[in-house]
C-alpha positions in Angstrom: -56.0 -41.9 35.7 -54.0 -38.8 34.7 -53.3 -38.3 38.4 -51.9 -41.8 38.7 -49.6 -41.2 35.8 -48.1 -38.1 37.4 -47.7 -39.8 40.9 -46.8 -43.4 40.0 -43.8 -43.8 37.9 -45.0 -47.3 36.6 -47.9 -45.5 34.9 -45.7 -43.0 33.0 -44.9 -43.2 29.4 -42.0 -45.4 28.6 -39.9 -42.6 27.1 -40.4 -40.5 30.2 -39.2 -43.4 32.4 -36.1 -43.8 30.3 -35.4 -40.1 30.5 -35.8 -40.1 34.3 -33.5 -43.1 34.8 -30.5 -41.2 33.3 -30.4 -38.9 36.3 -28.6 -40.1 39.4 -29.7 -39.4 42.9 -26.4 -37.4 43.5 -26.0 -35.0 40.6 -22.2 -35.0 41.1 -22.0 -38.7 39.9 -22.9 -37.4 36.4 -24.9 -39.1 33.6 -25.9 -42.8 34.2 -24.2 -44.3 31.2 -26.1 -47.7 31.1 -29.5 -45.9 31.3 -28.3 -43.5 28.7 -27.5 -46.3 26.3 -31.0 -47.6 26.9 -32.4 -44.2 26.0 -30.4 -44.1 22.9 -31.6 -47.6 21.7 -35.1 -46.6 22.3 -34.8 -43.3 20.5 -33.2 -44.9 17.5 -35.7 -47.7 17.5 -38.8 -45.3 17.7 -38.0 -42.3 15.7 -41.5 -40.9 16.2 -40.8 -40.6 19.9 -37.8 -38.1 19.3 -40.1 -35.1 19.4 -41.7 -36.1 22.8 -38.4 -37.0 24.3 -36.9 -33.7 23.4 -39.8 -31.8 24.8 -39.8 -33.7 28.0 -36.1 -33.1 28.5 -36.6 -29.4 27.8 -39.3 -29.3 30.5 -36.9 -30.9 32.9 -34.2 -28.4 32.0 -36.5 -25.6 32.6 -37.5 -26.8 36.1 -33.9 -27.4 37.0 -32.9 -24.0 36.0 -35.8 -22.5 37.9 -34.8 -24.5 41.1 -31.1 -23.5 40.5 -30.0 -27.1 40.1 -27.3 -26.4 37.6 -25.8 -29.9 37.8 -28.9 -31.6 36.7 -29.1 -29.0 33.9 -25.6 -30.0 32.8 -26.8 -33.8 32.8 -29.7 -32.9 30.6 -27.5 -31.0 28.1 -25.0 -33.9 27.9 -27.9 -36.4 27.3 -29.2 -34.1 24.5 -25.8 -33.9 22.9 -25.7 -37.7 22.9 -29.1 -37.9 21.3 -28.2 -35.3 18.8 -25.0 -37.1 17.6 -26.6 -40.4 17.5 -29.9 -39.7 15.6 -30.0 -38.9 12.0 -33.6 -39.7 11.2 -35.9 -37.6 9.0 -37.7 -36.5 12.2 -34.6 -35.0 13.7 -35.9 -31.5 12.8 -38.6 -31.9 15.4 -36.0 -32.8 17.9 -33.7 -29.8 17.0 -36.5 -27.5 17.7 -36.6 -28.4 21.4 -32.8 -28.6 21.4 -32.4 -25.0 20.2 -35.0 -23.9 22.9 -32.8 -25.6 25.5 -29.7 -23.6 24.2 -31.6 -20.4 24.4 -32.5 -21.1 28.0 -28.9 -21.7 28.8 -27.7 -18.6 27.1 -30.4 -16.5 28.9 -28.9 -17.7 32.3 -26.7 -15.3 34.3 -24.4 -18.2 35.0 -21.3 -17.9 32.8 -20.6 -21.7 33.0 -24.1 -22.3 31.7 -23.6 -19.9 28.8 -20.5 -21.5 27.9 -22.2 -25.0 28.1 -24.9 -23.9 25.8 -22.4 -22.4 23.4 -20.5 -25.7 23.2 -23.7 -27.6 22.5 -24.6 -25.3 19.8 -21.1 -25.5 18.3 -21.5 -29.3 18.3 -24.9 -29.0 16.6 -23.5 -26.6 13.9 -21.0 -29.3 12.8 -23.8 -31.8 12.0 -24.7 -32.0 8.3 -28.4 -32.6 8.1 -30.0 -34.6 5.3 -33.2 -32.6 5.1 -33.6 -28.9 4.9 -35.3 -26.7 7.5 -37.5 -23.9 6.1 -38.7 -22.5 9.5 -35.7 -22.5 11.7 -34.5 -19.1 12.8 -31.2 -18.0 14.4 -31.8 -14.3 15.1 -31.7 -14.9 18.8 -28.4 -16.7 18.7 -26.8 -14.1 16.5 -27.9 -11.4 18.8 -26.9 -13.2 22.0 -23.5 -14.4 20.7 -22.8 -10.9 19.4 -23.6 -9.3 22.8 -21.2 -11.8 24.5 -18.4 -10.6 22.3 -19.0 -7.0 23.8 -18.7 -8.3 27.4 -16.8 -5.9 29.6 -16.7 -7.8 32.9 -14.1 -6.4 35.3 -12.9 -10.0 35.8 -10.5 -10.8 33.0 -11.0 -14.5 33.2 -14.8 -14.3 33.0 -14.5 -11.6 30.3 -12.3 -13.8 28.1 -14.5 -16.7 28.7 -17.6 -15.0 27.6 -16.0 -13.5 24.6 -14.5 -16.8 23.4 -17.9 -18.4 23.8 -19.4 -15.5 21.8 -16.9 -16.0 18.9 -17.3 -19.8 18.8 -21.2 -19.3 18.7 -21.0 -16.8 15.8 -18.6 -19.1 14.1 -21.2 -22.0 14.5 -24.1 -19.9 13.2 -22.0 -19.0 10.1 -21.0 -22.5 9.4 -24.6 -23.7 9.8 -26.2 -21.2 7.5 -23.6 -19.9 5.0 -23.7 -23.0 2.7 -27.4 -23.7 2.8 -29.6 -21.4 0.7 -32.7 -22.8 2.4 -31.4 -21.6 5.9 -31.7 -18.0 7.2 -29.8 -15.5 5.0 -26.8 -14.9 7.0 -25.6 -12.1 4.6 -28.5 -9.9 5.5 -27.4 -6.5 6.7 -29.4 -7.0 10.0 -27.0 -10.0 10.8 -23.9 -8.7 9.4 -24.2 -5.4 11.3 -24.0 -7.4 14.5 -21.5 -10.1 13.6 -18.7 -8.1 11.9 -18.5 -5.3 14.6 -18.4 -7.9 17.3 -15.6 -9.8 15.7 -13.6 -6.5 14.9 -14.1 -5.4 18.5 -12.5 -8.5 19.9 -9.7 -8.4 17.3 -8.9 -4.9 18.2 -9.1 -5.5 22.0 -6.8 -8.4 21.6 -4.6 -7.1 19.0 -1.4 -8.3 20.7 -2.7 -11.9 20.6 -3.7 -11.9 17.0 -2.1 -12.6 13.7 -3.3 -9.5 12.1 0.1 -7.9 11.5 0.8 -11.0 9.4 -2.4 -10.8 7.5 -1.0 -12.5 4.3 0.1 -15.6 6.2 -1.9 -18.7 6.9 -2.4 -20.2 10.3 -4.3 -23.1 11.8 -7.5 -22.8 14.0 -6.7 -22.2 17.7 -8.5 -24.7 19.8 -9.1 -25.3 23.5 -10.7 -23.3 26.3 -7.4 -21.3 26.9 -7.4 -20.1 23.2 -7.1 -16.3 22.8 -10.4 -14.6 21.7 -8.5 -12.3 19.4 -7.0 -15.2 17.4 -10.2 -17.1 17.2 -12.1 -13.9 16.2 -9.6 -13.3 13.5 -9.8 -16.8 12.2 -13.7 -16.6 12.2 -13.5 -13.3 10.2 -11.1 -14.9 7.7 -13.4 -17.9 7.4 -16.4 -15.6 6.9 -14.6 -13.6 4.1 -13.3 -16.7 2.4 -17.0 -17.8 2.0 -18.1 -14.6 0.3 -18.9 -14.4 -3.3 -19.5 -11.5 -5.7 -23.1 -10.8 -4.4 -22.2 -10.6 -0.7 -18.7 -9.1 -0.4 -20.3 -5.7 0.1 -22.5 -7.1 2.8 -19.3 -7.8 4.8 -17.4 -4.7 4.0 -20.1 -2.2 4.6 -20.5 -3.0 8.4 -16.6 -3.1 8.7 -16.4 0.4 7.3 -19.2 1.6 9.5 -17.5 0.1 12.6 -14.2 2.0 11.7 -16.2 5.2 11.3 -18.2 4.9 14.5 -15.3 3.9 16.7 -13.0 6.5 15.0 -10.3 4.1 13.9 -9.1 5.9 11.0 -6.8 8.1 13.1 -4.4 6.4 13.5 -5.1 4.0 10.7 -2.8 1.1 11.6 -5.7 -1.1 12.5 -7.7 0.0 9.5 -4.8 -0.9 7.2 -4.4 -4.4 8.8 -8.1 -5.0 8.4 -8.1 -4.4 4.8 -5.0 -6.5 4.3 -6.8 -9.3 5.9 -9.9 -8.7 3.7 -7.9 -8.8 0.5 -5.9 -11.9 1.6 -9.1 -13.7 2.6 -11.6 -13.0 -0.2 -11.3 -14.9 -3.3 -8.9 -13.1 -5.8 -11.6 -12.8 -8.5 -13.6 -10.7 -6.1 -10.9 -8.5 -4.7 -11.8 -5.5 -7.1 -15.3 -5.4 -5.4 -13.5 -4.5 -2.1 -11.6 -1.8 -3.9 -14.8 -0.4 -5.2 -16.5 -0.5 -1.8 -13.6 1.6 -0.4 -13.8 4.1 -3.2 -17.5 4.4 -2.7 -16.9 5.1 1.1 -14.4 7.8 0.0 -17.3 9.5 -1.9 -19.5 9.2 1.3 -17.0 11.0 3.4 -16.0 13.4 0.9 -16.8 16.4 3.2 -15.0 14.9 6.3 -11.7 15.9 7.7 -8.8 15.4 5.1 -6.9 13.4 7.7 -9.6 10.7 7.7 -9.7 10.7 3.9 -5.9 10.5 3.7 -6.0 7.5 6.1 -8.6 5.8 4.0 -6.4 6.3 0.9 -3.4 4.8 2.6 -5.4 1.8 3.5 -6.5 1.7 -0.1 -2.9 1.8 -1.4 -2.0 -1.1 0.9 -5.0 -3.1 -0.3 -4.2 -2.4 -4.1 -0.7 -3.9 -3.5 -2.2 -7.1 -2.4 -5.0 -7.3 -5.0 -2.5 -6.7 -7.8 -3.9 -7.4 -11.2 -7.5 -7.7 -10.0 -7.6 -4.4 -8.2 -9.6 -2.4 -10.7 -11.9 -4.7 -12.4 -13.8 -3.6 -15.4 -14.6 0.1 -14.5 -11.0 1.3 -15.0 -11.9 4.9 -15.9 -14.6 5.2 -13.2 -11.8 4.5 -10.7 -9.6 7.1 -12.0 -12.3 9.6 -12.5 -13.4 9.3 -8.8 -9.7 9.8 -7.7 -9.4 12.9 -10.0 -12.6 14.3 -8.6 -11.3 14.2 -5.1 -8.0 15.6 -6.1 -9.7 18.5 -7.9 -12.0 19.2 -4.9 -9.0 19.2 -2.5 -7.1 21.6 -4.8 -10.1 24.0 -4.7 -10.2 23.8 -0.9 -6.4 24.3 -0.8 -6.7 27.5 -2.6 -5.9 30.6 -0.6 -8.8 32.5 -2.0 -11.5 29.9 -0.9 -9.7 28.4 2.0 -11.7 30.2 4.7 -15.1 30.3 2.9 -17.9 27.7 2.8 -19.2 28.5 -0.7 -20.0 26.4 -3.9 -17.4 26.7 -6.7 -18.0 25.5 -10.2 -15.1 23.3 -10.9 -14.0 23.1 -14.5 -13.2 19.7 -15.9 -12.4 19.3 -19.5 -15.9 18.9 -21.3 -17.8 19.0 -17.9 -18.2 21.0 -14.7 -18.6 19.9 -11.1 -20.0 21.9 -8.2 -17.9 21.5 -5.0 -18.8 23.0 -1.6 -15.5 24.2 0.1 -15.1 23.9 3.8 -12.3 25.2 6.1 -9.6 22.7 6.8 -5.9 23.2 7.5 -4.1 23.6 4.2 -1.3 21.0 5.2 -4.0 18.4 5.7 -5.3 19.0 2.2 -1.8 18.8 0.9 -1.2 15.4 2.4 -4.5 14.2 1.0 -3.5 15.3 -2.5 -0.2 13.5 -2.1 -2.2 10.4 -1.0 -4.3 10.5 -4.1 -1.3 10.8 -6.2 0.2 7.8 -4.5 -3.0 5.6 -4.9 -3.0 6.7 -8.8 0.5 5.3 -9.0 -0.5 2.1 -7.2 -3.3 1.6 -9.4 -1.2 2.2 -12.5 1.3 -0.4 -11.3 -1.3 -3.1 -11.6 -2.4 -2.2 -15.2 -1.0 -3.7 -18.4 1.0 -1.3 -20.6 -1.6 -0.6 -23.1 -4.2 0.4 -20.3 -1.7 2.7 -18.6 -1.4 4.7 -21.9 -5.2 4.9 -22.1 -5.4 6.1 -18.5 -2.7 8.7 -19.1 -4.7 9.9 -22.1 -7.8 10.0 -20.0 -6.1 12.0 -17.2 -4.4 14.5 -19.7 -7.7 15.3 -21.4 -9.2 16.0 -18.0 -6.7 18.8 -17.2 -8.4 22.2 -17.9 -6.8 24.8 -20.0 -5.8 28.3 -18.6 -8.8 29.8 -20.4 -11.2 27.2 -19.0 -10.0 27.7 -15.5 -10.1 31.5 -15.8 -13.6 31.3 -17.1 -14.8 28.8 -14.4 -13.1 30.3 -11.3 -12.4 34.0 -12.4 -9.0 33.8 -10.6 -5.4 33.6 -11.9 -4.1 32.0 -8.7 -5.9 28.7 -9.4 -4.9 28.6 -13.0 -1.5 27.2 -12.0 -2.6 25.1 -9.0 -5.1 22.9 -10.8 -2.9 21.7 -13.7 0.2 21.3 -11.5 -1.8 19.2 -9.0 -3.3 17.1 -11.7 0.0 16.5 -13.4 1.4 14.9 -10.2 -0.7 11.6 -10.7 0.1 11.7 -14.4 3.9 11.8 -13.5 3.4 8.9 -11.0 1.6 6.9 -13.6 4.2 7.6 -16.2 6.9 6.3 -13.9 5.0 3.1 -13.2 4.7 2.4 -17.0 8.4 2.6 -17.7 9.0 -1.2 -17.8 5.9 -1.9 -20.1 6.5 0.9 -22.5 10.0 -0.3 -23.9 10.0 -1.1 -27.7 6.4 0.4 -28.2 5.6 2.5 -31.2 5.3 6.2 -30.7 1.9 6.0 -32.2 0.7 3.7 -29.4 2.4 5.9 -26.7 1.4 9.3 -28.1 -1.9 9.1 -30.0 -3.4 12.2 -31.5 -5.6 13.1 -28.4 -2.8 12.7 -25.9 -0.3 14.7 -28.0 -2.9 17.5 -28.4 -3.5 17.6 -24.8 0.2 17.8 -24.0 0.9 20.5 -26.5 -1.8 22.6 -25.0 -0.3 22.4 -21.6 3.1 23.1 -23.0 2.0 26.7 -23.5 0.8 27.2 -19.9 1.7 30.7 -18.4 3.2 28.9 -15.3 6.8 27.7 -15.3 6.1 24.9 -12.8 3.2 23.4 -14.9 5.4 23.6 -18.1 8.2 21.8 -16.2 6.0 19.1 -14.9 4.4 18.3 -18.3 7.8 18.2 -19.9 8.9 15.6 -17.4 5.8 13.4 -18.2 6.5 13.8 -21.9 10.2 12.6 -21.3 8.9 9.4 -19.7 6.6 8.9 -22.7 9.4 9.5 -25.3 12.2 7.7 -23.6 11.8 4.0 -24.8 15.6 3.1 -24.6 16.5 4.4 -21.1 18.5 7.4 -22.5 16.9 9.9 -20.2 19.3 9.4 -17.2 22.2 9.9 -19.6 20.9 13.4 -20.7 22.3 15.4 -17.7 23.8 18.8 -17.7 27.3 17.5 -17.0 27.2 15.2 -20.1 25.8 17.8 -22.8 29.3 19.1 -23.6 31.1 15.7 -23.6 32.3 14.2 -26.9 29.9 12.2 -28.8 32.0 8.9 -28.0 31.3 9.3 -24.4 27.5 9.8 -24.5 26.8 6.1 -24.4 23.4 6.5 -25.9 21.1 3.6 -27.0 20.2 4.6 -30.5 18.3 2.3 -33.0 17.0 2.7 -36.4 13.6 4.4 -36.4 10.6 2.3 -37.7 8.5 3.3 -40.7 5.5 3.7 -38.4 7.3 6.1 -36.0 8.7 8.1 -38.9 5.3 8.5 -40.4 3.8 9.4 -37.2 6.4 12.1 -36.6 6.0 13.6 -40.1 2.2 13.9 -39.4 2.5 15.3 -35.9 5.9 16.8 -36.1 4.8 20.3 -37.3 2.7 21.0 -34.4 5.3 19.5 -32.0 8.1 21.5 -33.4 6.2 24.8 -33.4 5.2 24.1 -29.8 8.8 23.6 -28.7 9.9 26.7 -30.6 7.2 28.8 -28.7 8.1 27.2 -25.4 11.8 28.3 -25.9 10.5 31.9 -26.5 8.8 32.2 -23.2 10.5 35.1 -21.4 9.7 33.7 -17.9 11.6 30.5 -18.5 13.9 29.3 -15.7 17.0 27.3 -16.3 15.1 24.1 -15.4 12.5 24.9 -18.2 15.3 25.5 -20.7 17.1 22.2 -19.9 13.7 20.3 -19.8 13.1 21.7 -23.5 16.7 20.5 -24.4 16.0 17.1 -23.2 12.7 16.9 -25.0 14.6 17.9 -28.3 17.3 15.4 -27.6 14.9 12.5 -26.9 13.0 13.2 -30.1 16.2 13.1 -32.1 17.3 9.9 -30.4 13.9 8.0 -30.6 13.2 9.2 -34.2 16.7 8.8 -35.8 15.9 10.4 -39.2 17.6 13.0 -41.3 14.4 14.9 -41.8 13.9 15.4 -38.1 17.5 16.5 -37.7 17.1 19.1 -40.4 14.0 20.5 -38.7 15.8 20.8 -35.4 18.7 22.7 -37.1 16.1 25.1 -38.4 14.7 25.6 -35.0 18.2 26.0 -33.5 19.1 28.6 -36.0 15.9 30.6 -35.5 16.3 30.4 -31.7 19.9 31.8 -32.2 18.3 34.9 -33.6 15.9 35.0 -30.8 18.7 34.7 -28.3 20.7 37.5 -29.9 17.8 39.9 -29.9 16.1 39.2 -26.5 18.3 37.3 -24.1 21.8 39.0 -24.2 20.6 41.6 -21.7 19.6 38.8 -19.2 22.9 37.5 -17.7 21.2 34.9 -15.7 19.3 33.3 -18.5 22.3 33.9 -20.9 24.6 32.0 -18.6 22.0 29.1 -18.3 21.9 28.7 -22.1 25.6 28.6 -22.4 
């Protein structure tokens, strides 16, 4: 009886007869539509037969592929697509199992057209919203296959673009099918992301002229059609994937992105890396943007021993990303961000030192209240200098996103991190670095003070200069290096000047009549007056001692004059004026005794 079923069509099962009837004698005629309608009606009327129909069609597909009858295989795929779109029964999961096996067979074929055909079927399947969950379905094969198609390097440009476009569309279908369903395979798993992200980035980079990457902050519609550029579609898929991320899986996307940039050496030059992070910050949800910044900082820690050029490129990308993230760039761990940047700055300063530049030895680096061991390696000093400038720029970029009160807190934090001369000498046993360390650490402080100008207006001196900040500044005032003293005076000027009088205090205006000074002077508040009475003694003594430094240069003298003038303007009180008259008279005695023999210094004081 079984033999009769195989040889005589009348004895075959009805669903097999209906399936066989959709195939014409000449495959060029295509699917027989009337018979296809009969098969659809039967499948919708007998849901329990869907599984058998799918298995039988899969068997026919395998037989046609084995016999190289590609046209009949195309008819089978078209019929399966029609069944898939028409049937929404609870037993559809069984049908999909055979359907996915059919897609696997097509993708394993060496024929590019069959691979594209299988991809199109999978994309159509990915757009279907299923009513019931599937716990056993796996997409590992599709992720691997579509990713490998993205890396195709066929010499024929048309075939290469066709396979890459199919690979991107397939990855997009996998993401759409799995990302919104917690019961499906975890698409955010590192094993999957390590294949998807590098594949998309490779296509975007290879088709950079066709993409929108240079306009990362702009919105654009999804490119459609077989002639669409793989670069545009890959970038759109990457944007879509990033837009679907949440707090838990932002790192899962960014980690393979950074790994790809490292492995392909795309940090030098860093134009592509910068555009990638612009795209990331423009695509992720704004409340999660600070996670991307944290991932970048952690990666900077991971490559801390690499070439400074690479670290500089990463910091440049970080600076561009901060500008897009704006207020959400730092998140809750504000001091951790600045502490990380300060650590890298101090490590670079140690490497930059002439004494240790050509030695690979560990150095105990003195922080205020802590020590860090840094292993120094030989790198060109100009590269280290550029890296230090990049750190300073990033500190300023971070500071620009902070509210005024947090800027003051961060400035206090940085100031207290600057080691004193005795601490540096004790930790490094060298006088050369005693000036390099504070001067380099004052650069980000100066940049941060400039970014806080607009938010500091009309604030109380007690808020701007609390006890800890003022004590740290006064300690650095007495540094034995003129450059350090000059920089800290400039930072102090920024903190004192709350009425924009600093630009008016120039050498050419000192000897002008009072009516031409055009200064903004307001009545001092009670809080500021009490603060100055409490902290003024130490401040005035410090200014007096700074004036007495014999290695002062004209710039140092003028900076001290500006400090004194700003104090008098901001704290407009008779008591403060009397104190400065006393200082001036005492300084006159000092000048008469010590400075008359120094013509250069004497002329600068005049």
